[in-house]
BAGU-302576 format. One record per residue (C-alpha): residue number from 1; residue in three letters; x, y, z. Coordinates in pm, 1 decimal. Each point is the difference from the previous one (the first is absolute). Example, Ala and Ser with C-alpha at 12.3 -4.5 7.8 and 13.67 -1.06 7.14 Angstrom:
// residues 2
@seq->1 type->ala u->1230.0 v->-450.0 w->780.0 .
@seq->2 type->ser u->137.0 v->344.0 w->-66.0 .
***
This chain:
// residues 414
@seq->1 type->met u->-2133.1 v->1823.8 w->3500.8 .
@seq->2 type->leu u->-99.5 v->-213.4 w->-297.1 .
@seq->3 type->gln u->-130.3 v->-348.4 w->75.4 .
@seq->4 type->ala u->269.1 v->-266.6 w->19.4 .
@seq->5 type->val u->-53.4 v->-347.1 w->-146.1 .
@seq->6 type->asp u->118.2 v->-291.2 w->210.4 .
@seq->7 type->val u->228.3 v->-246.4 w->-176.1 .
@seq->8 type->gly u->164.6 v->-318.0 w->114.4 .
@seq->9 type->glu u->362.5 v->-102.3 w->25.1 .
@seq->10 type->leu u->187.7 v->-155.1 w->-287.5 .
@seq->11 type->ala u->350.8 v->-143.2 w->-26.6 .
@seq->12 type->leu u->201.2 v->5.6 w->-321.3 .
@seq->13 type->ser u->97.0 v->-360.8 w->69.0 .
@seq->14 type->ser u->-366.3 v->-96.4 w->-42.2 .
@seq->15 type->tyr u->45.2 v->41.7 w->-375.9 .
@seq->16 type->val u->277.7 v->-258.3 w->-24.5 .
@seq->17 type->gly u->-119.4 v->-266.5 w->-241.1 .
@seq->18 type->ala u->-264.5 v->224.0 w->-154.5 .
@seq->19 type->ala u->207.5 v->286.9 w->-138.8 .
@seq->20 type->pro u->339.5 v->-55.6 w->-168.9 .
@seq->21 type->asp u->290.5 v->-6.0 w->245.4 .
@seq->22 type->asp u->202.9 v->260.0 w->-190.9 .
@seq->23 type->leu u->-295.0 v->240.5 w->13.2 .
@seq->24 type->leu u->-15.9 v->-31.4 w->379.0 .
@seq->25 type->asp u->375.2 v->58.3 w->24.4 .
@seq->26 type->arg u->-23.9 v->317.1 w->-210.6 .
@seq->27 type->leu u->-295.4 v->124.0 w->204.6 .
@seq->28 type->arg u->186.9 v->-47.1 w->326.0 .
@seq->29 type->ala u->301.8 v->188.2 w->-135.8 .
@seq->30 type->ala u->-211.7 v->285.4 w->-140.1 .
@seq->31 type->ala u->-174.8 v->52.6 w->333.3 .
@seq->32 type->glu u->315.9 v->21.8 w->210.4 .
@seq->33 type->pro u->88.5 v->366.2 w->-77.4 .
@seq->34 type->leu u->-364.4 v->103.0 w->52.4 .
@seq->35 type->arg u->-45.0 v->-145.7 w->345.5 .
@seq->36 type->gly u->-194.2 v->241.1 w->220.8 .
@seq->37 type->leu u->-152.0 v->188.9 w->-294.9 .
@seq->38 type->arg u->-346.6 v->123.8 w->100.4 .
@seq->39 type->val u->-252.5 v->-84.6 w->-273.5 .
@seq->40 type->leu u->-373.3 v->66.1 w->-21.5 .
@seq->41 type->his u->-231.7 v->-159.2 w->-256.2 .
@seq->42 type->leu u->-318.7 v->201.0 w->-40.7 .
@seq->43 type->asn u->-313.9 v->-104.5 w->-187.2 .
@seq->44 type->ala u->-379.6 v->9.6 w->19.3 .
@seq->45 type->thr u->-109.1 v->-343.0 w->126.0 .
@seq->46 type->ser u->130.8 v->-288.6 w->208.0 .
@seq->47 type->tyr u->-195.9 v->-269.6 w->-183.9 .
@seq->48 type->gly u->-165.5 v->-93.4 w->-325.2 .
@seq->49 type->gly u->261.1 v->62.5 w->-268.1 .
@seq->50 type->gly u->345.7 v->-69.9 w->-130.8 .
@seq->51 type->val u->167.9 v->296.2 w->170.6 .
@seq->52 type->ser u->-111.1 v->-108.3 w->345.9 .
@seq->53 type->glu u->110.7 v->-357.1 w->-72.5 .
@seq->54 type->leu u->343.5 v->123.4 w->-102.5 .
@seq->55 type->leu u->43.1 v->219.8 w->305.7 .
@seq->56 type->arg u->-101.7 v->-274.7 w->239.3 .
@seq->57 type->ser u->310.5 v->-187.9 w->-116.6 .
@seq->58 type->val u->238.7 v->281.7 w->-91.9 .
@seq->59 type->val u->-17.7 v->187.5 w->331.5 .
@seq->60 type->pro u->87.3 v->-293.1 w->230.4 .
@seq->61 type->leu u->275.8 v->-110.2 w->-236.2 .
@seq->62 type->leu u->154.9 v->347.1 w->10.6 .
@seq->63 type->asn u->-7.5 v->-18.4 w->379.6 .
@seq->64 type->ala u->159.7 v->-344.1 w->-6.5 .
@seq->65 type->leu u->282.3 v->146.5 w->-209.5 .
@seq->66 type->gly u->74.5 v->264.7 w->263.1 .
@seq->67 type->leu u->-195.9 v->298.8 w->-130.8 .
@seq->68 type->gln u->-273.0 v->169.2 w->207.2 .
@seq->69 type->ala u->-308.1 v->-29.8 w->-218.7 .
@seq->70 type->glu u->-363.0 v->91.8 w->65.0 .
@seq->71 type->trp u->-323.1 v->-14.0 w->-197.2 .
@seq->72 type->arg u->-270.0 v->262.2 w->47.4 .
@seq->73 type->ile u->-320.4 v->82.6 w->-184.1 .
@seq->74 type->ile u->-184.0 v->321.3 w->-76.0 .
@seq->75 type->thr u->-368.7 v->39.0 w->81.0 .
@seq->76 type->gly u->-288.2 v->140.6 w->-200.3 .
@seq->77 type->asp u->-375.0 v->-18.0 w->-33.4 .
@seq->78 type->pro u->-183.5 v->-189.8 w->-279.7 .
@seq->79 type->ala u->-19.5 v->315.2 w->-212.1 .
@seq->80 type->phe u->380.0 v->33.1 w->10.0 .
@seq->81 type->phe u->51.5 v->-358.5 w->-113.2 .
@seq->82 type->thr u->-257.3 v->44.9 w->-275.5 .
@seq->83 type->val u->212.5 v->286.6 w->-128.9 .
@seq->84 type->thr u->326.5 v->-193.0 w->28.8 .
@seq->85 type->lys u->-147.2 v->-298.3 w->-184.4 .
@seq->86 type->ala u->-109.6 v->238.2 w->-276.3 .
@seq->87 type->met u->358.8 v->130.2 w->-7.9 .
@seq->88 type->his u->131.7 v->-354.7 w->-15.5 .
@seq->89 type->asn u->-221.6 v->-77.5 w->-298.1 .
@seq->90 type->ala u->87.7 v->325.4 w->-176.3 .
@seq->91 type->leu u->372.3 v->-59.1 w->49.8 .
@seq->92 type->gln u->-49.0 v->-337.0 w->-169.3 .
@seq->93 type->gly u->-159.8 v->172.8 w->-297.3 .
@seq->94 type->ala u->-370.6 v->22.2 w->83.0 .
@seq->95 type->ala u->-190.0 v->304.7 w->-123.9 .
@seq->96 type->arg u->-54.7 v->167.5 w->334.6 .
@seq->97 type->glu u->61.4 v->350.9 w->130.0 .
@seq->98 type->leu u->-27.3 v->138.9 w->351.5 .
@seq->99 type->thr u->-235.8 v->277.4 w->99.0 .
@seq->100 type->glu u->126.3 v->292.6 w->204.3 .
@seq->101 type->ala u->-183.0 v->-143.0 w->301.0 .
@seq->102 type->glu u->169.0 v->-339.5 w->-45.8 .
@seq->103 type->arg u->342.4 v->160.6 w->-26.6 .
@seq->104 type->ala u->-62.6 v->206.0 w->311.7 .
@seq->105 type->leu u->-118.0 v->-305.0 w->196.4 .
@seq->106 type->tyr u->302.2 v->-201.7 w->-109.3 .
@seq->107 type->leu u->252.0 v->269.4 w->94.9 .
@seq->108 type->ala u->-169.0 v->83.2 w->329.4 .
@seq->109 type->thr u->4.3 v->-366.3 w->104.9 .
@seq->110 type->val u->364.1 v->-46.2 w->-95.7 .
@seq->111 type->glu u->96.7 v->321.4 w->180.3 .
@seq->112 type->arg u->-177.1 v->-117.8 w->315.4 .
@seq->113 type->asn u->191.5 v->-327.3 w->-13.5 .
@seq->114 type->ala u->324.7 v->184.1 w->-67.3 .
@seq->115 type->arg u->-38.8 v->190.0 w->325.8 .
@seq->116 type->asp u->-11.6 v->-335.7 w->181.9 .
@seq->117 type->leu u->328.2 v->-117.0 w->-151.2 .
@seq->118 type->val u->279.6 v->39.9 w->253.0 .
@seq->119 type->asp u->366.6 v->65.6 w->-68.9 .
@seq->120 type->gly u->277.9 v->-249.5 w->64.3 .
@seq->121 type->tyr u->13.7 v->-211.8 w->-316.4 .
@seq->122 type->asp u->294.9 v->-12.0 w->-237.3 .
@seq->123 type->val u->-210.7 v->-128.2 w->-291.0 .
@seq->124 type->val u->-376.3 v->14.3 w->-51.7 .
@seq->125 type->val u->-139.8 v->-216.6 w->-280.6 .
@seq->126 type->val u->-342.6 v->126.7 w->-108.7 .
@seq->127 type->his u->-210.0 v->-247.3 w->-196.2 .
@seq->128 type->asp u->-228.9 v->95.5 w->-289.0 .
@seq->129 type->pro u->-216.5 v->310.8 w->-51.9 .
@seq->130 type->gln u->-197.4 v->2.1 w->326.7 .
@seq->131 type->pro u->270.9 v->159.2 w->222.0 .
@seq->132 type->ala u->219.8 v->135.1 w->-282.8 .
@seq->133 type->pro u->-10.0 v->375.7 w->86.4 .
@seq->134 type->ile u->115.4 v->-49.0 w->359.6 .
@seq->135 type->pro u->354.6 v->136.8 w->-56.5 .
@seq->136 type->arg u->-150.5 v->326.7 w->-127.1 .
@seq->137 type->phe u->-177.1 v->46.0 w->333.3 .
@seq->138 type->arg u->298.1 v->-100.6 w->216.9 .
@seq->139 type->pro u->310.1 v->169.3 w->-143.3 .
@seq->140 type->asp u->128.1 v->32.0 w->357.3 .
@seq->141 type->leu u->65.9 v->-372.3 w->37.4 .
@seq->142 type->arg u->365.1 v->-102.1 w->-19.4 .
@seq->143 type->thr u->-51.4 v->-303.7 w->-220.0 .
@seq->144 type->arg u->55.3 v->-139.4 w->-347.7 .
@seq->145 type->trp u->-322.0 v->-59.1 w->-191.4 .
@seq->146 type->val u->-64.1 v->-290.8 w->-238.9 .
@seq->147 type->trp u->-323.1 v->-35.2 w->-199.9 .
@seq->148 type->arg u->-85.0 v->-361.6 w->-84.4 .
@seq->149 type->cys u->-253.3 v->-22.2 w->-285.9 .
@seq->150 type->his u->-154.6 v->-346.2 w->-32.7 .
@seq->151 type->ile u->-234.3 v->74.5 w->-291.7 .
@seq->152 type->asp u->40.0 v->31.2 w->-376.3 .
@seq->153 type->thr u->41.2 v->373.4 w->-57.3 .
@seq->154 type->ser u->141.7 v->-31.2 w->-350.5 .
@seq->155 type->asn u->-290.1 v->191.1 w->-153.6 .
@seq->156 type->pro u->-170.7 v->193.6 w->280.9 .
@seq->157 type->gly u->-307.3 v->212.9 w->-48.8 .
@seq->158 type->pro u->144.5 v->348.9 w->-62.3 .
@seq->159 type->ala u->-222.1 v->194.9 w->238.3 .
@seq->160 type->val u->65.5 v->-216.5 w->306.8 .
@seq->161 type->trp u->368.4 v->-35.4 w->-85.3 .
@seq->162 type->gln u->43.6 v->377.3 w->-33.1 .
@seq->163 type->phe u->-168.3 v->39.7 w->338.6 .
@seq->164 type->leu u->216.5 v->-260.3 w->178.4 .
@seq->165 type->arg u->333.3 v->65.7 w->-171.7 .
@seq->166 type->pro u->99.1 v->318.2 w->193.4 .
@seq->167 type->tyr u->-42.4 v->-182.5 w->330.5 .
@seq->168 type->leu u->267.4 v->-252.3 w->-102.7 .
@seq->169 type->glu u->270.6 v->260.1 w->-53.5 .
@seq->170 type->gly u->118.6 v->-16.8 w->361.5 .
@seq->171 type->tyr u->99.4 v->-365.8 w->-16.7 .
@seq->172 type->asp u->362.1 v->-112.0 w->4.3 .
@seq->173 type->ala u->-74.1 v->-318.1 w->-194.5 .
@seq->174 type->ala u->-282.8 v->-198.0 w->-155.6 .
@seq->175 type->val u->-55.9 v->-368.9 w->-65.2 .
@seq->176 type->phe u->-199.6 v->-161.2 w->-280.7 .
@seq->177 type->thr u->-64.8 v->-362.3 w->-88.6 .
@seq->178 type->met u->110.3 v->47.9 w->-360.9 .
@seq->179 type->ala u->191.0 v->271.0 w->-183.6 .
@seq->180 type->gly u->-292.8 v->30.3 w->-239.6 .
@seq->181 type->phe u->-226.3 v->112.2 w->285.7 .
@seq->182 type->val u->191.1 v->325.8 w->55.8 .
@seq->183 type->pro u->-215.9 v->281.1 w->-140.5 .
@seq->184 type->ala u->145.9 v->247.8 w->-243.2 .
@seq->185 type->gly u->139.6 v->304.2 w->176.5 .
@seq->186 type->phe u->26.8 v->-174.8 w->335.2 .
@seq->187 type->pro u->136.4 v->258.8 w->248.6 .
@seq->188 type->val u->213.8 v->-219.5 w->230.2 .
@seq->189 type->pro u->362.4 v->-24.7 w->-119.5 .
@seq->190 type->arg u->87.0 v->-337.2 w->155.5 .
@seq->191 type->val u->-223.4 v->-283.3 w->-123.8 .
@seq->192 type->ser u->50.0 v->-366.9 w->84.4 .
@seq->193 type->val u->-174.0 v->-294.6 w->-163.1 .
@seq->194 type->ile u->-78.3 v->-261.7 w->265.1 .
@seq->195 type->pro u->-260.6 v->-267.7 w->-73.2 .
@seq->196 type->pro u->-201.2 v->-130.7 w->297.9 .
@seq->197 type->ala u->37.4 v->-351.5 w->136.3 .
@seq->198 type->ile u->-181.7 v->-260.9 w->205.4 .
@seq->199 type->asp u->84.3 v->-138.9 w->341.0 .
@seq->200 type->pro u->28.7 v->-381.2 w->-0.8 .
@seq->201 type->leu u->-38.0 v->4.8 w->380.3 .
@seq->202 type->ser u->-332.5 v->186.1 w->11.7 .
@seq->203 type->pro u->-320.6 v->-189.4 w->84.2 .
@seq->204 type->lys u->-110.0 v->40.2 w->-360.6 .
@seq->205 type->asn u->313.2 v->-171.0 w->-133.4 .
@seq->206 type->ile u->122.7 v->-245.4 w->263.0 .
@seq->207 type->glu u->-12.2 v->-365.9 w->-88.1 .
@seq->208 type->leu u->-339.3 v->-159.8 w->69.8 .
@seq->209 type->pro u->-29.2 v->-378.6 w->14.9 .
@seq->210 type->asp u->-231.9 v->-120.7 w->-274.7 .
@seq->211 type->arg u->-238.4 v->-152.7 w->251.8 .
@seq->212 type->leu u->-33.3 v->330.8 w->186.4 .
@seq->213 type->ala u->-44.5 v->200.2 w->-321.5 .
@seq->214 type->arg u->-275.6 v->-235.1 w->-112.9 .
@seq->215 type->gln u->-169.1 v->21.9 w->337.3 .
@seq->216 type->val u->3.3 v->381.2 w->-22.5 .
@seq->217 type->leu u->-159.0 v->2.9 w->-346.2 .
@seq->218 type->asn u->-263.5 v->-249.3 w->104.9 .
@seq->219 type->trp u->-76.7 v->218.6 w->303.2 .
@seq->220 type->ile u->-73.6 v->305.0 w->-216.5 .
@seq->221 type->gly u->-212.4 v->-198.3 w->-245.4 .
@seq->222 type->val u->230.4 v->-58.6 w->-297.0 .
@seq->223 type->arg u->-44.4 v->-345.5 w->-148.4 .
@seq->224 type->leu u->310.5 v->-216.9 w->-11.9 .
@seq->225 type->asp u->-125.6 v->-236.4 w->-269.8 .
@seq->226 type->leu u->-28.2 v->264.3 w->-272.8 .
@seq->227 type->pro u->265.4 v->204.3 w->-184.5 .
@seq->228 type->leu u->65.5 v->345.9 w->140.7 .
@seq->229 type->ala u->102.9 v->338.0 w->-142.0 .
@seq->230 type->ala u->54.3 v->295.9 w->232.7 .
@seq->231 type->gln u->71.9 v->371.4 w->-5.3 .
@seq->232 type->val u->122.7 v->155.8 w->324.8 .
@seq->233 type->ser u->14.2 v->378.6 w->-10.1 .
@seq->234 type->arg u->-156.2 v->319.5 w->125.4 .
@seq->235 type->phe u->-348.8 v->54.6 w->-138.2 .
@seq->236 type->asp u->105.9 v->263.9 w->-245.8 .
@seq->237 type->pro u->-109.1 v->73.3 w->-360.0 .
@seq->238 type->trp u->365.3 v->-11.4 w->-110.4 .
@seq->239 type->lys u->9.6 v->-369.5 w->101.9 .
@seq->240 type->asp u->-296.8 v->-62.5 w->-235.8 .
@seq->241 type->pro u->-190.8 v->-250.6 w->216.5 .
@seq->242 type->leu u->-300.5 v->8.9 w->-235.4 .
@seq->243 type->gly u->234.8 v->-86.7 w->-285.2 .
@seq->244 type->val u->129.8 v->-290.9 w->208.9 .
@seq->245 type->ile u->-356.3 v->-127.1 w->42.1 .
@seq->246 type->ala u->-59.9 v->27.0 w->-374.5 .
@seq->247 type->ala u->324.7 v->-186.4 w->-78.4 .
@seq->248 type->tyr u->-83.1 v->-264.9 w->259.2 .
@seq->249 type->arg u->-340.3 v->-62.8 w->-156.9 .
@seq->250 type->met u->162.0 v->-42.5 w->-340.8 .
@seq->251 type->ala u->254.6 v->-242.5 w->146.7 .
@seq->252 type->arg u->-269.9 v->-200.6 w->177.2 .
@seq->253 type->thr u->-154.6 v->-94.6 w->-335.9 .
@seq->254 type->glu u->323.4 v->-197.1 w->-54.7 .
@seq->255 type->ile u->64.3 v->-103.9 w->362.1 .
@seq->256 type->pro u->-328.2 v->-126.1 w->151.2 .
@seq->257 type->gly u->-41.0 v->63.2 w->371.5 .
@seq->258 type->leu u->266.0 v->270.6 w->13.2 .
@seq->259 type->gln u->-28.9 v->215.4 w->313.4 .
@seq->260 type->leu u->108.3 v->360.2 w->41.1 .
@seq->261 type->val u->109.9 v->168.1 w->323.2 .
@seq->262 type->leu u->14.5 v->378.4 w->14.6 .
@seq->263 type->ala u->163.4 v->102.5 w->327.2 .
@seq->264 type->gly u->59.6 v->364.0 w->83.6 .
@seq->265 type->ser u->98.2 v->221.9 w->289.3 .
@seq->266 type->met u->-196.4 v->300.7 w->115.2 .
@seq->267 type->ala u->247.5 v->273.0 w->93.4 .
@seq->268 type->leu u->-57.5 v->310.1 w->206.7 .
@seq->269 type->asp u->126.3 v->226.1 w->-278.7 .
@seq->270 type->asp u->-209.1 v->-153.8 w->-282.6 .
@seq->271 type->pro u->-371.8 v->84.4 w->26.2 .
@seq->272 type->glu u->-45.3 v->-83.5 w->-369.4 .
@seq->273 type->ala u->48.2 v->-369.7 w->83.7 .
@seq->274 type->trp u->-355.2 v->-29.6 w->133.6 .
@seq->275 type->glu u->-146.9 v->110.8 w->-332.0 .
@seq->276 type->val u->212.1 v->-253.2 w->-187.6 .
@seq->277 type->tyr u->-92.1 v->-269.0 w->252.2 .
@seq->278 type->arg u->-371.5 v->60.7 w->-63.9 .
@seq->279 type->glu u->57.6 v->-29.9 w->-375.8 .
@seq->280 type->ile u->181.2 v->-330.6 w->49.7 .
@seq->281 type->glu u->-272.7 v->-132.3 w->227.6 .
@seq->282 type->ala u->-265.2 v->88.4 w->-257.7 .
@seq->283 type->ala u->193.7 v->-171.3 w->-279.4 .
@seq->284 type->ala u->63.0 v->-313.8 w->206.8 .
@seq->285 type->arg u->-329.3 v->-29.6 w->186.2 .
@seq->286 type->ser u->-157.8 v->-262.3 w->-225.6 .
@seq->287 type->asp u->314.4 v->-214.0 w->-32.2 .
@seq->288 type->pro u->66.3 v->-242.1 w->288.1 .
@seq->289 type->leu u->348.9 v->-75.6 w->-132.3 .
@seq->290 type->ile u->118.9 v->358.6 w->50.1 .
@seq->291 type->his u->115.2 v->69.2 w->355.2 .
@seq->292 type->val u->48.8 v->363.1 w->110.3 .
@seq->293 type->phe u->198.1 v->57.0 w->319.9 .
@seq->294 type->thr u->135.6 v->299.6 w->191.1 .
@seq->295 type->asn u->211.3 v->59.1 w->307.5 .
@seq->296 type->leu u->-321.8 v->115.7 w->168.4 .
@seq->297 type->thr u->-163.1 v->-340.7 w->-44.3 .
@seq->298 type->gly u->273.5 v->-199.9 w->168.5 .
@seq->299 type->val u->232.6 v->-56.4 w->-295.3 .
@seq->300 type->gly u->342.6 v->124.3 w->104.5 .
@seq->301 type->asn u->362.2 v->-86.4 w->-64.3 .
@seq->302 type->ile u->-17.5 v->-371.7 w->76.5 .
@seq->303 type->glu u->-310.5 v->-46.7 w->-214.8 .
@seq->304 type->val u->163.8 v->190.1 w->-286.4 .
@seq->305 type->asn u->310.2 v->-214.8 w->42.8 .
@seq->306 type->ala u->-213.4 v->-312.8 w->-38.4 .
@seq->307 type->ile u->-188.1 v->143.0 w->-299.5 .
@seq->308 type->gln u->320.1 v->90.3 w->-184.0 .
@seq->309 type->arg u->159.9 v->-332.5 w->91.7 .
@seq->310 type->leu u->-286.0 v->-225.3 w->-110.8 .
@seq->311 type->ala u->-130.2 v->194.4 w->-299.1 .
@seq->312 type->asp u->69.7 v->-166.0 w->-332.7 .
@seq->313 type->val u->61.1 v->344.2 w->-149.2 .
@seq->314 type->val u->23.9 v->348.8 w->150.7 .
@seq->315 type->val u->-125.3 v->289.2 w->-211.4 .
@seq->316 type->gln u->110.7 v->361.4 w->29.5 .
@seq->317 type->lys u->-177.5 v->166.3 w->-290.2 .
@seq->318 type->ser u->110.2 v->355.2 w->73.2 .
@seq->319 type->ile u->-58.0 v->281.5 w->-247.2 .
@seq->320 type->arg u->251.5 v->227.7 w->175.1 .
@seq->321 type->glu u->226.7 v->-122.7 w->276.1 .
@seq->322 type->gly u->275.9 v->145.7 w->212.5 .
@seq->323 type->phe u->152.2 v->-339.0 w->76.9 .
@seq->324 type->gly u->-252.5 v->-262.7 w->107.3 .
@seq->325 type->leu u->155.2 v->-183.7 w->296.4 .
@seq->326 type->val u->-253.1 v->-280.7 w->-40.4 .
@seq->327 type->val u->181.5 v->-118.4 w->-313.8 .
@seq->328 type->ser u->319.0 v->-70.7 w->193.6 .
@seq->329 type->glu u->-205.0 v->-141.2 w->287.6 .
@seq->330 type->ala u->-160.5 v->-258.8 w->-227.8 .
@seq->331 type->leu u->325.8 v->-87.5 w->-173.8 .
@seq->332 type->trp u->173.5 v->-43.3 w->336.0 .
@seq->333 type->lys u->-259.9 v->-270.9 w->69.0 .
@seq->334 type->glu u->69.1 v->-153.8 w->-343.5 .
@seq->335 type->thr u->-345.7 v->82.8 w->-130.3 .
@seq->336 type->pro u->-15.8 v->105.0 w->-367.7 .
@seq->337 type->val u->-123.6 v->349.7 w->-80.1 .
@seq->338 type->val u->-195.2 v->166.7 w->-279.5 .
@seq->339 type->ala u->55.9 v->374.1 w->25.4 .
@seq->340 type->gly u->-53.3 v->322.1 w->-186.4 .
@seq->341 type->arg u->297.5 v->122.3 w->-198.9 .
@seq->342 type->thr u->25.3 v->328.5 w->185.0 .
@seq->343 type->gly u->203.1 v->197.4 w->252.7 .
@seq->344 type->gly u->230.4 v->-198.2 w->225.3 .
@seq->345 type->ile u->-151.2 v->-339.7 w->-80.5 .
@seq->346 type->pro u->241.8 v->-80.0 w->-289.2 .
@seq->347 type->leu u->289.2 v->63.6 w->240.4 .
@seq->348 type->gln u->-117.2 v->-299.0 w->200.7 .
@seq->349 type->met u->-86.6 v->-245.3 w->-275.4 .
@seq->350 type->glu u->2.8 v->-56.7 w->-371.6 .
@seq->351 type->asp u->-160.0 v->-254.1 w->-229.7 .
@seq->352 type->gly u->135.1 v->-338.6 w->105.4 .
@seq->353 type->ile u->150.6 v->130.5 w->324.2 .
@seq->354 type->gly u->-287.1 v->-5.6 w->245.1 .
@seq->355 type->gly u->-285.7 v->-25.3 w->-247.4 .
@seq->356 type->tyr u->-140.0 v->229.9 w->-269.3 .
@seq->357 type->leu u->-28.7 v->375.1 w->-52.9 .
@seq->358 type->val u->-320.5 v->100.7 w->-176.2 .
@seq->359 type->asp u->-187.6 v->291.4 w->-151.7 .
@seq->360 type->gly u->-378.9 v->-12.3 w->16.6 .
@seq->361 type->ile u->-272.7 v->-231.8 w->123.5 .
@seq->362 type->glu u->15.6 v->-265.4 w->-271.2 .
@seq->363 type->ala u->378.0 v->-35.0 w->29.4 .
@seq->364 type->cys u->-38.8 v->-34.6 w->376.2 .
@seq->365 type->ala u->-256.7 v->-277.3 w->-40.8 .
@seq->366 type->asn u->213.4 v->-184.4 w->-255.3 .
@seq->367 type->ala u->307.4 v->13.7 w->222.7 .
@seq->368 type->met u->-199.4 v->-131.5 w->296.8 .
@seq->369 type->val u->-120.6 v->-293.5 w->-209.9 .
@seq->370 type->arg u->353.4 v->-80.0 w->-123.2 .
@seq->371 type->leu u->133.5 v->-17.2 w->353.6 .
@seq->372 type->leu u->-295.9 v->-197.8 w->133.2 .
@seq->373 type->arg u->25.6 v->-255.3 w->-280.1 .
@seq->374 type->asp u->374.7 v->-57.2 w->44.8 .
@seq->375 type->pro u->68.0 v->-7.8 w->374.4 .
@seq->376 type->ala u->349.6 v->-145.1 w->-42.1 .
@seq->377 type->glu u->117.1 v->286.1 w->-221.4 .
@seq->378 type->ala u->-183.1 v->249.6 w->219.9 .
@seq->379 type->lys u->189.1 v->-131.5 w->302.8 .
@seq->380 type->ala u->332.1 v->22.9 w->-185.5 .
@seq->381 type->met u->-72.4 v->362.1 w->-95.7 .
@seq->382 type->ala u->-89.2 v->82.0 w->359.2 .
@seq->383 type->ala u->320.9 v->-160.6 w->130.4 .
@seq->384 type->arg u->202.5 v->221.8 w->-233.9 .
@seq->385 type->gly u->-199.7 v->293.1 w->129.5 .
@seq->386 type->arg u->85.5 v->-83.5 w->361.0 .
@seq->387 type->glu u->371.5 v->6.6 w->-77.9 .
@seq->388 type->arg u->-39.0 v->341.3 w->-162.5 .
@seq->389 type->val u->-176.3 v->128.5 w->312.3 .
@seq->390 type->arg u->266.8 v->-146.9 w->225.7 .
@seq->391 type->ala u->274.5 v->175.2 w->-194.1 .
@seq->392 type->arg u->-168.4 v->339.6 w->-44.5 .
@seq->393 type->phe u->-312.6 v->60.2 w->204.3 .
@seq->394 type->leu u->50.2 v->-91.2 w->365.5 .
@seq->395 type->ile u->3.8 v->255.9 w->283.3 .
@seq->396 type->pro u->377.6 v->-18.0 w->71.8 .
@seq->397 type->arg u->70.0 v->127.4 w->-355.5 .
@seq->398 type->leu u->-247.7 v->284.5 w->46.2 .
@seq->399 type->val u->158.2 v->105.8 w->330.6 .
@seq->400 type->leu u->348.0 v->-19.4 w->-154.0 .
@seq->401 type->asp u->-106.5 v->243.9 w->-273.0 .
@seq->402 type->glu u->-164.1 v->231.9 w->253.0 .
@seq->403 type->leu u->311.1 v->4.0 w->219.6 .
@seq->404 type->ala u->208.7 v->107.3 w->-299.4 .
@seq->405 type->leu u->-236.8 v->293.3 w->-57.6 .
@seq->406 type->met u->-6.0 v->98.7 w->368.3 .
@seq->407 type->gly u->376.9 v->-5.6 w->12.5 .
@seq->408 type->ala u->11.8 v->230.9 w->-301.4 .
@seq->409 type->val u->-246.2 v->256.5 w->135.0 .
@seq->410 type->val u->155.5 v->28.7 w->347.5 .
@seq->411 type->ser u->362.7 v->14.6 w->-117.7 .
@seq->412 type->pro u->143.8 v->344.3 w->-71.9 .
@seq->413 type->pro u->61.2 v->61.8 w->-372.1 .
@seq->414 type->gly u->344.4 v->-42.4 w->-139.9 .
***
């Protein structure tokens, strides 16, 4: 049997005051006819990325609404995850193909995991490319299959896409963050567009008293008497951390003493992160005002919460981006954001609502300086951003959309 991930308990009433009341009412009503539905969420890692953060909130909320939800993960060796990260990059447009040996390793690992998947679920939601072919290897299971793609596959590398595409044909439905991410010739007839969301009750987003947040930053060595910019994201070339460092150094010529925090998570399914981490360390080594943190050096959810809450500006200079949960996380804390104009980021914010969208290093630096020089306007932008997040990008809205899709796939046609 595939490894189960333990989750806590969560009551819908806990969101009263955070999410809009009418949203909670609609969620409660949508769940009623689905009570008892057996749902499995299946992905590749229980920590270190946006998917795992979503599932840690979605699964207990589904259970609180009367469904029977579980979260399980597939297993694989480092070579498997090297292949799946290459697939991830290729599906986002990188020039990468798979060798015959890589394809064979990928399929053999997925098939082994498929054999460990037991029957008994009404709906199985499979996340991203790592476990995508599982339905092909388990046609005997009496379940409805949903593929949830969290990445920007609008212009996938043709070789990898042609390899993966046939393994998606057995799905009953698919979910993308944006309609523009659906590749041409996508083989699944039912496609839903459901943007991700953040959980205001998670340790990363709960309210932290200012005194506690300041104590946390002091503990990890961030100075409280100097201005602070921060990027929180996986160490991934698509997040352009070296471009963030370059923009920061340009901004610091205008804002003396400016600090930069780069905080990233190391995930089980992302071996490429170590290479990017070494590049960041090399670029930052001679600069005492650049702080590089990871979840393996004691910087977890509470520390990230404090960083996002006390930063004067949060940067998310992505080149390609599926969604970028950290944008909504920062805006929820009323911290202004400078972000790349790509993928799902413009769904969350626009110029003047949350901060600034930018293209390129110089534009990023200029936007950082504008926000740092006008803290009152920056705060007003961030407050408008928080209201946008409250209305559109909190977990109850995400679960409401997912319940609508589940209801559609389990109901008989007609």
